[in-house]
All heavy atoms as a GROMACS GRO file, in nm:
protein
  559
    1MET      N    1   0.215   1.314  -1.305
    1MET     CA    2   0.195   1.328  -1.162
    1MET      C    3   0.190   1.186  -1.103
    1MET      O    4   0.116   1.102  -1.147
    1MET     CB    5   0.073   1.402  -1.131
    1MET     CG    6   0.046   1.420  -0.981
    1MET     SD    7  -0.115   1.495  -0.956
    1MET     CE    8  -0.075   1.629  -0.854
    2SER      N    9   0.269   1.163  -0.995
    2SER     CA   10   0.273   1.031  -0.932
    2SER      C   11   0.154   1.016  -0.836
    2SER      O   12   0.106   1.113  -0.775
    2SER     CB   13   0.400   1.016  -0.852
    2SER     OG   14   0.507   1.000  -0.936
    3SER      N   15   0.112   0.891  -0.818
    3SER     CA   16   0.008   0.860  -0.724
    3SER      C   17   0.071   0.861  -0.580
    3SER      O   18   0.192   0.859  -0.566
    3SER     CB   19  -0.056   0.725  -0.751
    3SER     OG   20   0.044   0.623  -0.730
    4ILE      N   21  -0.014   0.863  -0.483
    4ILE     CA   22   0.033   0.858  -0.344
    4ILE      C   23   0.110   0.730  -0.321
    4ILE      O   24   0.222   0.732  -0.262
    4ILE     CB   25  -0.085   0.870  -0.244
    4ILE    CG1   26  -0.152   1.004  -0.259
    4ILE    CG2   27  -0.036   0.848  -0.100
    4ILE    CD1   28  -0.286   1.014  -0.189
    5ALA      N   29   0.061   0.616  -0.369
    5ALA     CA   30   0.126   0.490  -0.350
    5ALA      C   31   0.265   0.492  -0.416
    5ALA      O   32   0.365   0.445  -0.353
    5ALA     CB   33   0.042   0.378  -0.405
    6MET      N   34   0.274   0.543  -0.538
    6MET     CA   35   0.401   0.548  -0.604
    6MET      C   36   0.501   0.638  -0.534
    6MET      O   37   0.621   0.611  -0.525
    6MET     CB   38   0.385   0.590  -0.749
    6MET     CG   39   0.511   0.581  -0.829
    6MET     SD   40   0.588   0.418  -0.833
    6MET     CE   41   0.483   0.330  -0.943
    7THR      N   42   0.451   0.748  -0.480
    7THR     CA   43   0.538   0.843  -0.400
    7THR      C   44   0.592   0.772  -0.282
    7THR      O   45   0.714   0.777  -0.250
    7THR     CB   46   0.460   0.968  -0.362
    7THR    OG1   47   0.415   1.036  -0.480
    7THR    CG2   48   0.548   1.061  -0.280
    8VAL      N   49   0.508   0.697  -0.206
    8VAL     CA   50   0.556   0.625  -0.089
    8VAL      C   51   0.656   0.519  -0.130
    8VAL      O   52   0.760   0.504  -0.068
    8VAL     CB   53   0.438   0.560  -0.014
    8VAL    CG1   54   0.488   0.465   0.097
    8VAL    CG2   55   0.344   0.669   0.047
    9PHE      N   56   0.629   0.450  -0.239
    9PHE     CA   57   0.721   0.348  -0.290
    9PHE      C   58   0.855   0.406  -0.327
    9PHE      O   59   0.962   0.356  -0.284
    9PHE     CB   60   0.657   0.277  -0.414
    9PHE     CG   61   0.744   0.182  -0.482
    9PHE    CD1   62   0.766   0.053  -0.430
    9PHE    CD2   63   0.810   0.217  -0.600
    9PHE    CE1   64   0.848  -0.038  -0.490
    9PHE    CE2   65   0.890   0.122  -0.663
    9PHE     CZ   66   0.911  -0.001  -0.610
   10LEU      N   67   0.852   0.513  -0.405
   10LEU     CA   68   0.978   0.578  -0.448
   10LEU      C   69   1.055   0.645  -0.334
   10LEU      O   70   1.179   0.656  -0.345
   10LEU     CB   71   0.949   0.679  -0.559
   10LEU     CG   72   0.901   0.615  -0.689
   10LEU    CD1   73   0.860   0.726  -0.788
   10LEU    CD2   74   1.002   0.523  -0.752
   11ASP      N   75   0.988   0.688  -0.231
   11ASP     CA   76   1.054   0.749  -0.112
   11ASP      C   77   1.122   0.643  -0.025
   11ASP      O   78   1.202   0.680   0.065
   11ASP     CB   79   0.956   0.831  -0.030
   11ASP     CG   80   0.927   0.960  -0.097
   11ASP    OD1   81   0.998   1.002  -0.194
   11ASP    OD2   82   0.827   1.032  -0.056
   12SER      N   83   1.085   0.516  -0.039
   12SER     CA   84   1.144   0.411   0.042
   12SER      C   85   1.275   0.364  -0.020
   12SER      O   86   1.302   0.382  -0.136
   12SER     CB   87   1.048   0.296   0.056
   12SER     OG   88   1.029   0.230  -0.066
   13SER      N   89   1.358   0.305   0.062
   13SER     CA   90   1.483   0.243   0.018
   13SER      C   91   1.465   0.096  -0.007
   13SER      O   92   1.386   0.032   0.065
   13SER     CB   93   1.590   0.264   0.121
   13SER     OG   94   1.614   0.399   0.147
   14PRO      N   95   1.535   0.038  -0.101
   14PRO     CA   96   1.523  -0.106  -0.126
   14PRO      C   97   1.556  -0.185   0.005
   14PRO      O   98   1.649  -0.153   0.075
   14PRO     CB   99   1.628  -0.136  -0.232
   14PRO     CG  100   1.637  -0.008  -0.307
   14PRO     CD  101   1.619   0.100  -0.206
   15GLY      N  102   1.469  -0.279   0.035
   15GLY     CA  103   1.488  -0.358   0.158
   15GLY      C  104   1.421  -0.303   0.283
   15GLY      O  105   1.399  -0.375   0.380
   16GLU      N  106   1.386  -0.180   0.282
   16GLU     CA  107   1.322  -0.111   0.397
   16GLU      C  108   1.176  -0.155   0.414
   16GLU      O  109   1.103  -0.160   0.314
   16GLU     CB  110   1.329   0.042   0.377
   16GLU     CG  111   1.256   0.124   0.479
   16GLU     CD  112   1.252   0.271   0.443
   16GLU    OE1  113   1.291   0.311   0.332
   16GLU    OE2  114   1.206   0.350   0.530
   17LEU      N  115   1.137  -0.190   0.533
   17LEU     CA  116   0.997  -0.221   0.562
   17LEU      C  117   0.919  -0.092   0.573
   17LEU      O  118   0.962   0.000   0.650
   17LEU     CB  119   0.984  -0.302   0.690
   17LEU     CG  120   1.021  -0.447   0.680
   17LEU    CD1  121   1.006  -0.511   0.816
   17LEU    CD2  122   0.936  -0.521   0.576
   18VAL      N  123   0.808  -0.082   0.501
   18VAL     CA  124   0.731   0.042   0.504
   18VAL      C  125   0.586   0.011   0.529
   18VAL      O  126   0.531  -0.079   0.466
   18VAL     CB  127   0.743   0.114   0.363
   18VAL    CG1  128   0.657   0.240   0.360
   18VAL    CG2  129   0.887   0.145   0.332
   19ASP      N  130   0.524   0.082   0.621
   19ASP     CA  131   0.381   0.076   0.646
   19ASP      C  132   0.313   0.186   0.561
   19ASP      O  133   0.356   0.302   0.572
   19ASP     CB  134   0.345   0.094   0.789
   19ASP     CG  135   0.390  -0.020   0.878
   19ASP    OD1  136   0.373  -0.132   0.836
   19ASP    OD2  137   0.447   0.004   0.987
   20LEU      N  138   0.219   0.150   0.482
   20LEU     CA  139   0.145   0.248   0.407
   20LEU      C  140   0.076   0.339   0.508
   20LEU      O  141   0.008   0.286   0.600
   20LEU     CB  142   0.044   0.184   0.315
   20LEU     CG  143  -0.008   0.258   0.196
   20LEU    CD1  144   0.106   0.310   0.106
   20LEU    CD2  145  -0.104   0.174   0.112
   21PRO      N  146   0.096   0.470   0.505
   21PRO     CA  147   0.042   0.558   0.613
   21PRO      C  148  -0.107   0.574   0.612
   21PRO      O  149  -0.169   0.561   0.506
   21PRO     CB  150   0.114   0.693   0.582
   21PRO     CG  151   0.138   0.690   0.439
   21PRO     CD  152   0.165   0.548   0.400
   22HIS      N  153  -0.159   0.601   0.731
   22HIS     CA  154  -0.304   0.624   0.749
   22HIS      C  155  -0.331   0.762   0.793
   22HIS      O  156  -0.346   0.854   0.716
   22HIS     CB  157  -0.359   0.524   0.856
   22HIS     CG  158  -0.395   0.392   0.808
   22HIS    ND1  159  -0.509   0.364   0.739
   22HIS    CD2  160  -0.332   0.277   0.822
   22HIS    CE1  161  -0.513   0.235   0.711
   22HIS    NE2  162  -0.406   0.181   0.757
   23ALA      N  163  -0.336   0.776   0.924
   23ALA     CA  164  -0.375   0.905   0.988
   23ALA      C  165  -0.281   1.017   0.950
   23ALA      O  166  -0.162   1.000   0.938
   23ALA     CB  167  -0.374   0.887   1.140
   24GLY      N  168  -0.347   1.130   0.925
   24GLY     CA  169  -0.267   1.248   0.894
   24GLY      C  170  -0.219   1.254   0.751
   24GLY      O  171  -0.136   1.335   0.716
   25SER      N  172  -0.265   1.162   0.668
   25SER     CA  173  -0.223   1.159   0.528
   25SER      C  174  -0.347   1.161   0.437
   25SER      O  175  -0.463   1.149   0.486
   25SER     CB  176  -0.140   1.036   0.501
   25SER     OG  177  -0.221   0.921   0.490
   26ALA      N  178  -0.322   1.172   0.310
   26ALA     CA  179  -0.432   1.168   0.213
   26ALA      C  180  -0.498   1.028   0.208
   26ALA      O  181  -0.599   1.011   0.141
   26ALA     CB  182  -0.380   1.209   0.080
   27LEU      N  183  -0.436   0.931   0.275
   27LEU     CA  184  -0.488   0.793   0.271
   27LEU      C  185  -0.585   0.763   0.390
   27LEU      O  186  -0.610   0.649   0.419
   27LEU     CB  187  -0.372   0.693   0.273
   27LEU     CG  188  -0.279   0.707   0.151
   27LEU    CD1  189  -0.165   0.607   0.162
   27LEU    CD2  190  -0.356   0.686   0.023
   28GLU      N  191  -0.627   0.868   0.464
   28GLU     CA  192  -0.714   0.848   0.581
   28GLU      C  193  -0.852   0.781   0.539
   28GLU      O  194  -0.900   0.701   0.614
   28GLU     CB  195  -0.744   0.977   0.654
   28GLU     CG  196  -0.638   1.005   0.760
   28GLU     CD  197  -0.675   1.129   0.839
   28GLU    OE1  198  -0.690   1.238   0.781
   28GLU    OE2  199  -0.691   1.112   0.961
   29HIS      N  200  -0.900   0.814   0.428
   29HIS     CA  201  -1.032   0.760   0.383
   29HIS      C  202  -1.010   0.610   0.347
   29HIS      O  203  -0.912   0.578   0.269
   29HIS     CB  204  -1.084   0.834   0.267
   29HIS     CG  205  -1.224   0.798   0.237
   29HIS    ND1  206  -1.254   0.687   0.164
   29HIS    CD2  207  -1.346   0.852   0.263
   29HIS    CE1  208  -1.385   0.673   0.152
   29HIS    NE2  209  -1.443   0.776   0.212
   30PRO      N  210  -1.088   0.519   0.397
   30PRO     CA  211  -1.065   0.374   0.376
   30PRO      C  212  -1.064   0.332   0.225
   30PRO      O  213  -0.981   0.250   0.187
   30PRO     CB  214  -1.185   0.310   0.443
   30PRO     CG  215  -1.227   0.408   0.548
   30PRO     CD  216  -1.198   0.543   0.492
   31LEU      N  217  -1.146   0.398   0.145
   31LEU     CA  218  -1.142   0.361   0.002
   31LEU      C  219  -1.019   0.409  -0.072
   31LEU      O  220  -0.968   0.341  -0.163
   31LEU     CB  221  -1.268   0.416  -0.067
   31LEU     CG  222  -1.402   0.352  -0.022
   31LEU    CD1  223  -1.517   0.425  -0.090
   31LEU    CD2  224  -1.406   0.206  -0.048
   32VAL      N  225  -0.967   0.524  -0.030
   32VAL     CA  226  -0.845   0.577  -0.090
   32VAL      C  227  -0.727   0.490  -0.042
   32VAL      O  228  -0.641   0.456  -0.125
   32VAL     CB  229  -0.823   0.722  -0.049
   32VAL    CG1  230  -0.691   0.779  -0.098
   32VAL    CG2  231  -0.940   0.811  -0.096
   33PHE      N  232  -0.724   0.450   0.083
   33PHE     CA  233  -0.621   0.364   0.132
   33PHE      C  234  -0.622   0.233   0.058
   33PHE      O  235  -0.518   0.182   0.015
   33PHE     CB  236  -0.636   0.340   0.284
   33PHE     CG  237  -0.519   0.257   0.342
   33PHE    CD1  238  -0.404   0.321   0.386
   33PHE    CD2  239  -0.526   0.120   0.341
   33PHE    CE1  240  -0.300   0.247   0.438
   33PHE    CE2  241  -0.422   0.046   0.386
   33PHE     CZ  242  -0.307   0.108   0.438
   34ASP      N  243  -0.742   0.173   0.044
   34ASP     CA  244  -0.752   0.045  -0.028
   34ASP      C  245  -0.699   0.058  -0.167
   34ASP      O  246  -0.626  -0.028  -0.215
   34ASP     CB  247  -0.899   0.001  -0.026
   34ASP     CG  248  -0.916  -0.130  -0.099
   34ASP    OD1  249  -0.887  -0.234  -0.043
   34ASP    OD2  250  -0.964  -0.126  -0.215
   35SER      N  251  -0.730   0.163  -0.239
   35SER     CA  252  -0.683   0.182  -0.374
   35SER      C  253  -0.530   0.194  -0.380
   35SER      O  254  -0.468   0.132  -0.466
   35SER     CB  255  -0.744   0.310  -0.432
   35SER     OG  256  -0.696   0.337  -0.560
   36ALA      N  257  -0.473   0.266  -0.285
   36ALA     CA  258  -0.323   0.281  -0.282
   36ALA      C  259  -0.261   0.143  -0.245
   36ALA      O  260  -0.159   0.108  -0.306
   36ALA     CB  261  -0.285   0.387  -0.177
   37ALA      N  262  -0.320   0.071  -0.157
   37ALA     CA  263  -0.268  -0.060  -0.115
   37ALA      C  264  -0.273  -0.157  -0.235
   37ALA      O  265  -0.178  -0.234  -0.260
   37ALA     CB  266  -0.349  -0.119   0.000
   38ARG      N  267  -0.376  -0.149  -0.309
   38ARG     CA  268  -0.388  -0.237  -0.431
   38ARG      C  269  -0.283  -0.200  -0.536
   38ARG      O  270  -0.234  -0.285  -0.607
   38ARG     CB  271  -0.529  -0.232  -0.487
   38ARG     CG  272  -0.629  -0.301  -0.392
   38ARG     CD  273  -0.770  -0.302  -0.443
   38ARG     NE  274  -0.861  -0.346  -0.342
   38ARG     CZ  275  -0.881  -0.475  -0.309
   38ARG    NH1  276  -0.812  -0.571  -0.372
   38ARG    NH2  277  -0.969  -0.508  -0.213
   39GLU      N  278  -0.250  -0.073  -0.544
   39GLU     CA  279  -0.145  -0.026  -0.634
   39GLU      C  280  -0.012  -0.085  -0.592
   39GLU      O  281   0.066  -0.131  -0.674
   39GLU     CB  282  -0.139   0.127  -0.640
   39GLU     CG  283  -0.054   0.178  -0.748
   39GLU     CD  284  -0.060   0.328  -0.766
   39GLU    OE1  285  -0.156   0.389  -0.718
   39GLU    OE2  286   0.034   0.381  -0.827
   40ILE      N  287   0.016  -0.086  -0.459
   40ILE     CA  288   0.138  -0.145  -0.407
   40ILE      C  289   0.140  -0.296  -0.440
   40ILE      O  290   0.246  -0.353  -0.478
   40ILE     CB  291   0.155  -0.119  -0.259
   40ILE    CG1  292   0.173   0.032  -0.230
   40ILE    CG2  293   0.274  -0.200  -0.202
   40ILE    CD1  294   0.301   0.093  -0.276
   41LYS      N  295   0.023  -0.359  -0.424
   41LYS     CA  296   0.016  -0.503  -0.453
   41LYS      C  297   0.045  -0.534  -0.605
   41LYS      O  298   0.104  -0.634  -0.636
   41LYS     CB  299  -0.119  -0.560  -0.410
   41LYS     CG  300  -0.132  -0.562  -0.256
   41LYS     CD  301  -0.263  -0.626  -0.218
   41LYS     CE  302  -0.256  -0.775  -0.244
   41LYS     NZ  303  -0.368  -0.846  -0.182
   42LYS      N  304   0.007  -0.439  -0.691
   42LYS     CA  305   0.039  -0.454  -0.831
   42LYS      C  306   0.187  -0.444  -0.854
   42LYS      O  307   0.249  -0.516  -0.934
   42LYS     CB  308  -0.036  -0.352  -0.915
   42LYS     CG  309  -0.179  -0.379  -0.931
   42LYS     CD  310  -0.248  -0.272  -1.012
   42LYS     CE  311  -0.399  -0.294  -1.012
   42LYS     NZ  312  -0.470  -0.183  -1.079
   43LEU      N  313   0.252  -0.356  -0.780
   43LEU     CA  314   0.401  -0.346  -0.788
   43LEU      C  315   0.465  -0.474  -0.740
   43LEU      O  316   0.564  -0.520  -0.799
   43LEU     CB  317   0.449  -0.227  -0.704
   43LEU     CG  318   0.417  -0.087  -0.756
   43LEU    CD1  319   0.451   0.020  -0.649
   43LEU    CD2  320   0.487  -0.058  -0.885
   44ALA      N  321   0.402  -0.535  -0.640
   44ALA     CA  322   0.457  -0.663  -0.589
   44ALA      C  323   0.439  -0.774  -0.700
   44ALA      O  324   0.528  -0.856  -0.718
   44ALA     CB  325   0.388  -0.703  -0.461
   45ALA      N  326   0.320  -0.769  -0.764
   45ALA     CA  327   0.298  -0.873  -0.871
   45ALA      C  328   0.394  -0.852  -0.986
   45ALA      O  329   0.432  -0.952  -1.053
   45ALA     CB  330   0.153  -0.858  -0.917
   46ASP      N  331   0.445  -0.731  -1.001
   46ASP     CA  332   0.544  -0.702  -1.108
   46ASP      C  333   0.687  -0.726  -1.064
   46ASP      O  334   0.783  -0.705  -1.135
   46ASP     CB  335   0.534  -0.557  -1.156
   46ASP     CG  336   0.405  -0.527  -1.229
   46ASP    OD1  337   0.342  -0.622  -1.276
   46ASP    OD2  338   0.371  -0.407  -1.240
   47GLY      N  339   0.703  -0.772  -0.935
   47GLY     CA  340   0.836  -0.801  -0.882
   47GLY      C  341   0.914  -0.681  -0.833
   47GLY      O  342   1.030  -0.694  -0.807
   48ARG      N  343   0.847  -0.572  -0.816
   48ARG     CA  344   0.915  -0.445  -0.769
   48ARG      C  345   0.906  -0.429  -0.618
   48ARG      O  346   0.974  -0.342  -0.561
   48ARG     CB  347   0.858  -0.327  -0.840
   48ARG     CG  348   0.877  -0.337  -0.993
   48ARG     CD  349   0.821  -0.221  -1.062
   48ARG     NE  350   0.894  -0.099  -1.028
   48ARG     CZ  351   0.848   0.022  -1.057
   48ARG    NH1  352   0.734   0.039  -1.125
   48ARG    NH2  353   0.914   0.127  -1.021
   49ALA      N  354   0.815  -0.505  -0.553
   49ALA     CA  355   0.796  -0.491  -0.408
   49ALA      C  356   0.754  -0.629  -0.354
   49ALA      O  357   0.715  -0.718  -0.432
   49ALA     CB  358   0.689  -0.386  -0.377
   50GLU      N  359   0.760  -0.644  -0.225
   50GLU     CA  360   0.709  -0.763  -0.157
   50GLU      C  361   0.612  -0.719  -0.046
   50GLU      O  362   0.645  -0.636   0.035
   50GLU     CB  363   0.826  -0.836  -0.092
   50GLU     CG  364   0.787  -0.954  -0.007
   50GLU     CD  365   0.900  -1.013   0.070
   50GLU    OE1  366   1.011  -0.957   0.075
   50GLU    OE2  367   0.876  -1.116   0.137
   51VAL      N  368   0.491  -0.769  -0.053
   51VAL     CA  369   0.392  -0.741   0.052
   51VAL      C  370   0.427  -0.835   0.169
   51VAL      O  371   0.424  -0.956   0.155
   51VAL     CB  372   0.248  -0.757   0.003
   51VAL    CG1  373   0.150  -0.743   0.117
   51VAL    CG2  374   0.217  -0.660  -0.107
   52VAL      N  375   0.458  -0.774   0.283
   52VAL     CA  376   0.498  -0.850   0.400
   52VAL      C  377   0.380  -0.882   0.486
   52VAL      O  378   0.372  -0.995   0.544
   52VAL     CB  379   0.608  -0.772   0.478
   52VAL    CG1  380   0.650  -0.844   0.603
   52VAL    CG2  381   0.728  -0.747   0.391
   53ALA      N  382   0.284  -0.786   0.503
   53ALA     CA  383   0.168  -0.811   0.587
   53ALA      C  384   0.057  -0.722   0.536
   53ALA      O  385   0.080  -0.612   0.482
   53ALA     CB  386   0.202  -0.777   0.729
   54GLN      N  387  -0.064  -0.768   0.554
   54GLN     CA  388  -0.183  -0.686   0.522
   54GLN      C  389  -0.294  -0.728   0.611
   54GLN      O  390  -0.299  -0.841   0.659
   54GLN     CB  391  -0.221  -0.695   0.377
   54GLN     CG  392  -0.275  -0.824   0.332
   54GLN     CD  393  -0.322  -0.824   0.188
   54GLN    OE1  394  -0.324  -0.725   0.126
   54GLN    NE2  395  -0.360  -0.940   0.140
   55ARG      N  396  -0.385  -0.637   0.635
   55ARG     CA  397  -0.507  -0.666   0.711
   55ARG      C  398  -0.624  -0.625   0.622
   55ARG      O  399  -0.628  -0.511   0.573
   55ARG     CB  400  -0.514  -0.592   0.845
   55ARG     CG  401  -0.638  -0.629   0.925
   55ARG     CD  402  -0.623  -0.584   1.073
   55ARG     NE  403  -0.596  -0.441   1.076
   55ARG     CZ  404  -0.685  -0.351   1.110
   55ARG    NH1  405  -0.810  -0.385   1.140
   55ARG    NH2  406  -0.656  -0.220   1.118
   56VAL      N  407  -0.716  -0.714   0.602
   56VAL     CA  408  -0.834  -0.689   0.514
   56VAL      C  409  -0.958  -0.701   0.599
   56VAL      O  410  -0.970  -0.790   0.682
   56VAL     CB  411  -0.834  -0.790   0.402
   56VAL    CG1  412  -0.954  -0.771   0.311
   56VAL    CG2  413  -0.707  -0.785   0.321
   57SER      N  414  -1.053  -0.619   0.578
   57SER     CA  415  -1.186  -0.625   0.643
   57SER      C  416  -1.292  -0.639   0.532
   57SER      O  417  -1.273  -0.597   0.421
   57SER     CB  418  -1.212  -0.503   0.730
   57SER     OG  419  -1.232  -0.389   0.649
   58THR      N  420  -1.401  -0.693   0.570
   58THR     CA  421  -1.512  -0.707   0.476
   58THR      C  422  -1.622  -0.607   0.513
   58THR      O  423  -1.664  -0.598   0.628
   58THR     CB  424  -1.572  -0.851   0.486
   58THR    OG1  425  -1.465  -0.945   0.462
   58THR    CG2  426  -1.680  -0.872   0.388
   59VAL      N  427  -1.663  -0.531   0.414
   59VAL     CA  428  -1.771  -0.434   0.425
   59VAL      C  429  -1.873  -0.470   0.323
   59VAL      O  430  -1.855  -0.451   0.202
   59VAL     CB  431  -1.719  -0.292   0.404
   59VAL    CG1  432  -1.831  -0.190   0.411
   59VAL    CG2  433  -1.602  -0.260   0.496
   60GLY      N  434  -1.983  -0.530   0.370
   60GLY     CA  435  -2.080  -0.582   0.276
   60GLY      C  436  -2.022  -0.695   0.196
   60GLY      O  437  -1.970  -0.791   0.254
   61ASP      N  438  -2.024  -0.682   0.067
   61ASP     CA  439  -1.964  -0.783  -0.018
   61ASP      C  440  -1.824  -0.747  -0.063
   61ASP      O  441  -1.759  -0.824  -0.137
   61ASP     CB  442  -2.051  -0.796  -0.147
   61ASP     CG  443  -2.187  -0.860  -0.115
   61ASP    OD1  444  -2.196  -0.932  -0.014
   61ASP    OD2  445  -2.281  -0.832  -0.195
   62ASP      N  446  -1.773  -0.635  -0.014
   62ASP     CA  447  -1.638  -0.589  -0.055
   62ASP      C  448  -1.531  -0.616   0.053
   62ASP      O  449  -1.559  -0.602   0.170
   62ASP     CB  450  -1.646  -0.440  -0.084
   62ASP     CG  451  -1.740  -0.401  -0.196
   62ASP    OD1  452  -1.750  -0.479  -0.291
   62ASP    OD2  453  -1.807  -0.296  -0.190
   63ALA      N  454  -1.414  -0.648   0.004
   63ALA     CA  455  -1.297  -0.661   0.094
   63ALA      C  456  -1.217  -0.536   0.079
   63ALA      O  457  -1.179  -0.495  -0.034
   63ALA     CB  458  -1.219  -0.785   0.057
   64LEU      N  459  -1.187  -0.469   0.188
   64LEU     CA  460  -1.101  -0.352   0.190
   64LEU      C  461  -0.970  -0.373   0.263
   64LEU      O  462  -0.974  -0.429   0.374
   64LEU     CB  463  -1.176  -0.232   0.261
   64LEU     CG  464  -1.295  -0.178   0.190
   64LEU    CD1  465  -1.359  -0.065   0.273
   64LEU    CD2  466  -1.259  -0.118   0.053
   65ILE      N  467  -0.863  -0.339   0.204
   65ILE     CA  468  -0.734  -0.345   0.270
   65ILE      C  469  -0.722  -0.232   0.370
   65ILE      O  470  -0.740  -0.116   0.328
   65ILE     CB  471  -0.617  -0.344   0.167
   65ILE    CG1  472  -0.633  -0.456   0.065
   65ILE    CG2  473  -0.483  -0.350   0.243
   65ILE    CD1  474  -0.536  -0.448  -0.051
   66GLU      N  475  -0.703  -0.261   0.495
   66GLU     CA  476  -0.700  -0.161   0.602
   66GLU      C  477  -0.553  -0.129   0.641
   66GLU      O  478  -0.528  -0.021   0.696
   66GLU     CB  479  -0.776  -0.207   0.724
   66GLU     CG  480  -0.928  -0.210   0.698
   66GLU     CD  481  -1.002  -0.244   0.824
   66GLU    OE1  482  -0.944  -0.317   0.915
   66GLU    OE2  483  -1.116  -0.199   0.837
   67GLU      N  484  -0.463  -0.223   0.627
   67GLU     CA  485  -0.324  -0.205   0.664
   67GLU      C  486  -0.239  -0.278   0.563
   67GLU      O  487  -0.280  -0.387   0.517
   67GLU     CB  488  -0.292  -0.257   0.804
   67GLU     CG  489  -0.358  -0.179   0.912
   67GLU     CD  490  -0.323  -0.230   1.052
   67GLU    OE1  491  -0.219  -0.300   1.064
   67GLU    OE2  492  -0.394  -0.199   1.148
   68LEU      N  493  -0.122  -0.221   0.530
   68LEU     CA  494  -0.034  -0.288   0.436
   68LEU      C  495   0.110  -0.251   0.471
   68LEU      O  496   0.139  -0.137   0.492
   68LEU     CB  497  -0.063  -0.244   0.291
   68LEU     CG  498   0.019  -0.318   0.188
   68LEU    CD1  499  -0.052  -0.446   0.147
   68LEU    CD2  500   0.044  -0.231   0.069
   69ARG      N  501   0.193  -0.353   0.484
   69ARG     CA  502   0.335  -0.334   0.502
   69ARG      C  503   0.408  -0.397   0.383
   69ARG      O  504   0.375  -0.512   0.346
   69ARG     CB  505   0.385  -0.399   0.630
   69ARG     CG  506   0.530  -0.391   0.654
   69ARG     CD  507   0.573  -0.450   0.786
   69ARG     NE  508   0.540  -0.344   0.885
   69ARG     CZ  509   0.552  -0.364   1.016
   69ARG    NH1  510   0.594  -0.478   1.061
   69ARG    NH2  511   0.518  -0.267   1.099
   70PHE      N  512   0.505  -0.327   0.326
   70PHE     CA  513   0.574  -0.382   0.212
   70PHE      C  514   0.720  -0.346   0.217
   70PHE      O  515   0.766  -0.266   0.296
   70PHE     CB  516   0.511  -0.324   0.083
   70PHE     CG  517   0.542  -0.178   0.056
   70PHE    CD1  518   0.651  -0.138  -0.019
   70PHE    CD2  519   0.462  -0.082   0.108
   70PHE    CE1  520   0.677  -0.008  -0.044
   70PHE    CE2  521   0.488   0.055   0.089
   70PHE     CZ  522   0.595   0.089   0.011
   71ARG      N  523   0.795  -0.416   0.133
   71ARG     CA  524   0.935  -0.392   0.119
   71ARG      C  525   0.965  -0.369  -0.027
   71ARG      O  526   0.923  -0.448  -0.112
   71ARG     CB  527   1.013  -0.517   0.167
   71ARG     CG  528   1.162  -0.510   0.146
   71ARG     CD  529   1.230  -0.637   0.195
   71ARG     NE  530   1.208  -0.653   0.340
   71ARG     CZ  531   1.164  -0.766   0.396
   71ARG    NH1  532   1.136  -0.873   0.325
   71ARG    NH2  533   1.146  -0.773   0.528
   72ARG      N  534   1.032  -0.260  -0.059
   72ARG     CA  535   1.070  -0.231  -0.195
   72ARG      C  536   1.186  -0.323  -0.238
   72ARG      O  537   1.281  -0.343  -0.164
   72ARG     CB  538   1.116  -0.086  -0.203
   72ARG     CG  539   1.156  -0.041  -0.340
   72ARG     CD  540   1.190   0.104  -0.341
   72ARG     NE  541   1.252   0.140  -0.464
   72ARG     CZ  542   1.298   0.263  -0.491
   72ARG    NH1  543   1.281   0.356  -0.406
   72ARG    NH2  544   1.350   0.288  -0.608
   73ILE      N  545   1.175  -0.382  -0.354
   73ILE     CA  546   1.276  -0.467  -0.403
   73ILE      C  547   1.369  -0.393  -0.500
   73ILE      O  548   1.492  -0.409  -0.495
   73ILE     CB  549   1.218  -0.592  -0.469
   73ILE    CG1  550   1.145  -0.674  -0.365
   73ILE    CG2  551   1.323  -0.677  -0.541
   73ILE    CD1  552   1.067  -0.791  -0.418
   74THR      N  553   1.311  -0.311  -0.592
   74THR     CA  554   1.394  -0.242  -0.689
   74THR      C  555   1.387  -0.095  -0.666
   74THR      O  556   1.300  -0.045  -0.602
   74THR     CB  557   1.341  -0.270  -0.833
   74THR    OG1  558   1.209  -0.227  -0.845
   74THR    CG2  559   1.358  -0.414  -0.866
   0.00000   0.00000   0.00000
């Protein structure tokens, strides 16, 4: 079974700019969104995507990714 992040990644076309969805999706909860965004960032570290923009907020001692835009490379 694919994760939400992998499903969004695979549904995109190479070169297409994609915003990881928030409202109305399973990623509405900030911790779930952060986890999916970090999964996309791992794909970027592997050379499969490029993170174009992100917005991070600090909650206590933790940094949470609140927005992420990426481009699929492969």
